[in-house]
C-alpha positions as CSV (number, residue, x, y, z in Angstrom):
1,X,-9.4,-4.8,47.1
2,X,-9.7,-8.4,45.7
3,X,-9.8,-8.8,42.0
4,X,-13.2,-8.4,40.3
5,X,-12.4,-10.9,37.7
6,X,-9.7,-12.6,35.5
7,X,-8.0,-11.6,32.6
8,X,-6.0,-14.1,30.2
9,X,-3.5,-12.7,28.0
10,X,-1.2,-14.6,25.8
11,X,1.7,-12.7,24.2
12,X,2.9,-11.3,27.3
13,X,5.8,-9.1,25.6
14,X,7.7,-6.3,27.0
15,X,5.6,-3.7,25.2
16,X,1.9,-4.3,24.2
17,X,1.4,-7.2,26.4
18,X,2.9,-5.4,29.5
19,X,0.8,-2.3,28.9
20,X,-2.5,-4.4,28.5
21,X,-1.5,-6.4,31.9
22,X,-0.7,-3.3,33.6
23,X,-4.1,-1.7,33.0
24,X,-6.2,-4.8,33.5
25,X,-4.4,-5.5,36.6
26,X,-3.9,-2.1,38.5
27,X,-6.3,-1.8,41.5
28,X,-7.4,2.0,40.2
29,X,-8.2,0.6,36.4
30,X,-9.4,-3.0,35.9
31,X,-8.6,-4.5,39.2
32,X,-8.5,-8.1,37.5
33,X,-6.2,-11.2,38.5
34,X,-4.0,-12.0,35.3
35,X,-2.9,-15.1,33.8
36,X,-0.1,-14.2,31.5
37,X,1.0,-16.7,29.0
38,X,3.9,-16.5,26.6
39,X,6.4,-18.9,24.9
40,X,9.4,-18.1,27.0
41,X,9.5,-18.2,30.9
42,X,12.0,-15.4,30.9
43,X,10.1,-13.1,29.3
44,X,7.3,-14.0,31.5
45,X,9.4,-13.1,34.7
46,X,10.4,-10.0,33.3
47,X,6.8,-8.7,32.6
48,X,5.5,-10.0,35.9
49,X,8.3,-8.2,37.6
50,X,7.8,-5.0,35.9
51,X,4.0,-5.4,37.1
52,X,5.0,-5.6,40.7
53,X,6.5,-2.3,40.6
54,X,4.0,-0.5,38.2
55,X,0.9,-2.4,39.1
56,X,1.5,-2.8,43.1
57,X,-1.1,-5.0,44.9
58,X,-2.1,-6.6,41.5
59,X,-2.3,-10.6,41.4
60,X,-0.3,-11.7,38.2
61,X,0.6,-15.4,37.5
62,X,2.7,-16.8,34.6
63,X,2.2,-19.8,32.6
64,X,4.9,-20.7,29.8
65,X,3.2,-22.3,26.6
66,X,3.6,-22.0,22.9
67,X,0.2,-21.9,20.7
68,X,0.0,-25.8,20.0
69,X,-3.3,-27.3,21.0
70,X,-1.7,-29.7,23.7
71,X,0.4,-26.9,25.5
72,X,-2.5,-24.5,25.3
73,X,-5.0,-26.9,26.8
74,X,-2.5,-27.6,29.6
75,X,-2.0,-23.9,30.4
76,X,-5.8,-23.2,30.6
77,X,-6.2,-26.6,33.0
78,X,-3.5,-24.8,35.0
79,X,-5.2,-21.6,35.0
80,X,-8.7,-23.3,36.2
81,X,-6.9,-25.0,38.9
82,X,-4.8,-22.2,40.3
83,X,-5.5,-20.9,43.8
84,X,-5.0,-17.3,42.7
85,X,-8.2,-17.3,40.4
86,X,-10.4,-19.4,42.6
87,X,-14.2,-18.4,42.0
88,X,-13.1,-15.6,39.8
89,X,-15.1,-15.2,36.4
90,X,-13.3,-14.6,33.1
91,X,-13.7,-11.1,32.3
92,X,-11.3,-10.6,29.3
93,X,-9.4,-12.8,27.2
94,X,-6.6,-11.2,25.0
95,X,-4.7,-13.0,22.1
96,X,-1.8,-10.8,21.2
97,X,0.6,-13.1,19.4
98,X,3.4,-11.9,17.4
99,X,3.2,-13.1,14.0
100,X,5.6,-12.0,11.4
101,X,6.8,-13.5,8.0
102,X,8.5,-12.1,4.9
103,X,10.0,-14.3,2.0
104,X,9.5,-14.1,-1.7
105,X,6.7,-16.3,-2.8
106,X,8.5,-18.7,-4.9
107,X,11.1,-19.4,-2.1
108,X,8.8,-20.2,0.5
109,X,7.8,-24.0,1.0
110,X,4.4,-25.6,1.6
111,X,5.7,-26.7,5.2
112,X,6.8,-23.1,6.0
113,X,3.4,-21.7,4.8
114,X,1.2,-23.9,6.6
115,X,3.6,-24.0,9.8
116,X,2.9,-20.2,10.1
117,X,-0.6,-20.7,9.8
118,X,-1.1,-23.4,12.1
119,X,1.0,-21.6,15.0
120,X,-0.7,-18.5,14.6
121,X,-4.4,-19.2,13.3
122,X,-4.5,-22.6,15.0
123,X,-3.3,-20.8,18.2
124,X,-6.1,-18.3,17.9
125,X,-8.8,-21.2,17.4
126,X,-7.5,-23.2,20.3
127,X,-7.1,-19.9,22.6
128,X,-10.6,-18.9,21.7
129,X,-12.2,-22.5,22.3
130,X,-10.3,-22.6,25.9
131,X,-11.5,-19.5,26.7
132,X,-15.0,-19.6,26.0
133,X,-15.2,-22.8,28.1
134,X,-14.4,-20.7,31.3
135,X,-17.5,-18.6,31.0
136,X,-20.7,-17.6,28.9
137,X,-19.7,-13.9,29.1
138,X,-17.0,-11.5,29.0
139,X,-14.6,-9.9,26.0
140,X,-12.6,-11.7,23.7
141,X,-10.0,-9.3,22.0
142,X,-7.7,-10.4,19.1
143,X,-4.9,-7.8,18.5
144,X,-4.3,-7.5,14.7
145,X,-2.5,-5.5,12.3
146,X,-2.9,-3.7,9.1
147,X,-2.0,-7.0,7.5
148,X,-5.4,-8.5,8.2
149,X,-6.6,-6.0,5.8
150,X,-3.9,-5.7,3.3
151,X,-0.2,-6.5,2.8
152,X,2.9,-6.2,0.8
153,X,4.6,-8.0,-1.4
154,X,6.4,-11.2,-0.1
155,X,4.0,-11.5,3.0
156,X,1.9,-14.5,1.7
157,X,1.9,-16.4,5.2
158,X,1.8,-13.1,7.3
159,X,-1.2,-11.9,5.1
160,X,-3.2,-15.2,5.2
161,X,-2.5,-15.7,9.1
162,X,-3.6,-12.1,10.0
163,X,-6.7,-12.2,7.6
164,X,-7.8,-15.7,8.8
165,X,-7.8,-14.6,12.2
166,X,-10.0,-11.4,11.7
167,X,-12.4,-13.6,9.9
168,X,-12.2,-16.0,13.0
169,X,-13.0,-12.9,15.1
170,X,-16.0,-12.1,12.9
171,X,-17.7,-15.6,12.9
172,X,-17.1,-15.9,16.5
173,X,-18.7,-12.4,17.1
174,X,-21.9,-13.6,15.0
175,X,-22.3,-16.8,16.9
176,X,-21.5,-15.5,20.5
177,X,-22.9,-12.1,20.7
178,X,-26.3,-13.6,21.5
179,X,-24.7,-15.5,24.0
180,X,-23.4,-12.7,25.9
181,X,-19.8,-12.7,24.7
182,X,-18.4,-9.5,23.3
183,X,-15.5,-10.2,20.6
184,X,-13.5,-7.8,19.3
185,X,-11.0,-7.5,16.6
186,X,-8.3,-4.6,16.6
187,X,-5.8,-3.3,14.2
188,X,-2.8,-1.6,15.5
189,X,-1.4,0.1,12.8
190,X,1.7,1.7,14.1
191,X,4.4,1.1,16.8
192,X,3.7,0.4,20.1
193,X,6.1,1.0,23.1
194,X,5.9,0.5,26.6
195,X,6.7,4.4,27.4
196,X,5.4,7.7,27.6
197,X,7.8,9.8,26.1
198,X,8.2,12.3,23.2
199,X,7.2,10.0,20.6
200,X,4.1,9.3,22.2
201,X,3.3,13.0,22.8
202,X,4.0,13.7,19.4
203,X,1.9,10.9,18.2
204,X,4.5,8.9,16.4
205,X,4.0,5.9,18.5
206,X,1.4,4.5,20.5
207,X,1.9,3.7,24.5
208,X,1.2,0.3,25.6
209,X,-0.9,1.9,28.5
210,X,-3.0,3.5,26.0
211,X,-3.9,0.3,24.5
212,X,-4.5,-1.2,27.8
213,X,-6.9,1.6,28.4
214,X,-8.5,1.0,25.2
215,X,-8.9,-2.9,25.9
216,X,-10.5,-2.0,29.4
217,X,-12.8,0.4,28.0
218,X,-13.9,-2.4,25.4
219,X,-14.4,-4.9,28.2
220,X,-16.7,-2.4,29.8
221,X,-19.0,-1.7,27.0
222,X,-22.7,-2.7,28.0
223,X,-24.8,-4.8,25.6
224,X,-26.4,-1.7,24.0
225,X,-23.3,-0.9,22.2
226,X,-20.6,-3.2,21.5
227,X,-17.6,-2.5,19.3
228,X,-16.5,-5.1,17.2
229,X,-13.4,-4.0,15.2
230,X,-11.4,-0.9,15.9
231,X,-8.6,0.9,14.1
232,X,-5.8,2.0,16.7
233,X,-3.1,4.3,15.3
234,X,-1.1,7.5,16.9
235,X,-2.0,10.7,15.5
236,X,0.8,11.0,13.1
237,X,0.6,7.5,11.8
238,X,0.0,7.7,7.7
239,X,-3.1,5.8,6.4
C-alpha cells in the first residue's frame, strides 16, 4: 500500500522519536512516508534499522542535521527533492528535539544562555517555517515538557527555551489555524521508553508507541475540534 502522505520528525532518538516514527509509518496505523532528522547519522541509522523490523514495508529516509538555519534548510531541500517523497503532501511535522541545561545562574554566561536559546528556539522557528512552506494543511506538533510551564532552580536557559517554544506554538496556532494548519504543543510530563513492559503497565512510564498513537490521533482530528495543548503523563506520575 503506497504512503498516504509525508511525516517529518526532527529528534529521531531511540525512545520518543522511534515510537512516533513507528506509528506514523506503520501500514496499519498512519501509513506515512517518514523523513527522520537528527544530529548524528549513527542514531538515525539505528532508528531506521529498528523501523525496518517493527514497521515492515514502511518508507523511511534519514537526514543528518542540527538545528542551525543553514543545515535545517538544506535538509528540507533534500526532502523536497527526494524520490521517496515525490507527490506526497506533508501530513505531520514533529519538532521533538532534546533540550536540557542545568547550571547555577551566576555561573552561566550570556553566551551559554543565548546559544541554548538559538539552538532550541531558533531551531523550532526554522523548522516551522520550512514545514509550512511544504503545504497549506497538515499538523505541526511540538513536543514540550513541564519546563514550558514552570521549572526549578538552576534551569534558566532550559525554562526560557521551553516556554518560548510553547509561545511560538500559540502564535502559530492563532495565525495558521484559519489557513488549515493544526498546531499542537504537547507537555510530556514523565519518562518515555520504547518499551511495553511492567513500568508501562503499572503507569510509571509512558511508552513511545503510546506517544506515537496520540500524535497520529492529533493529526487525524477534523476542523470542528482541534486540540492545541495536551498534557501527557503516565497514570502514576505525580502532579
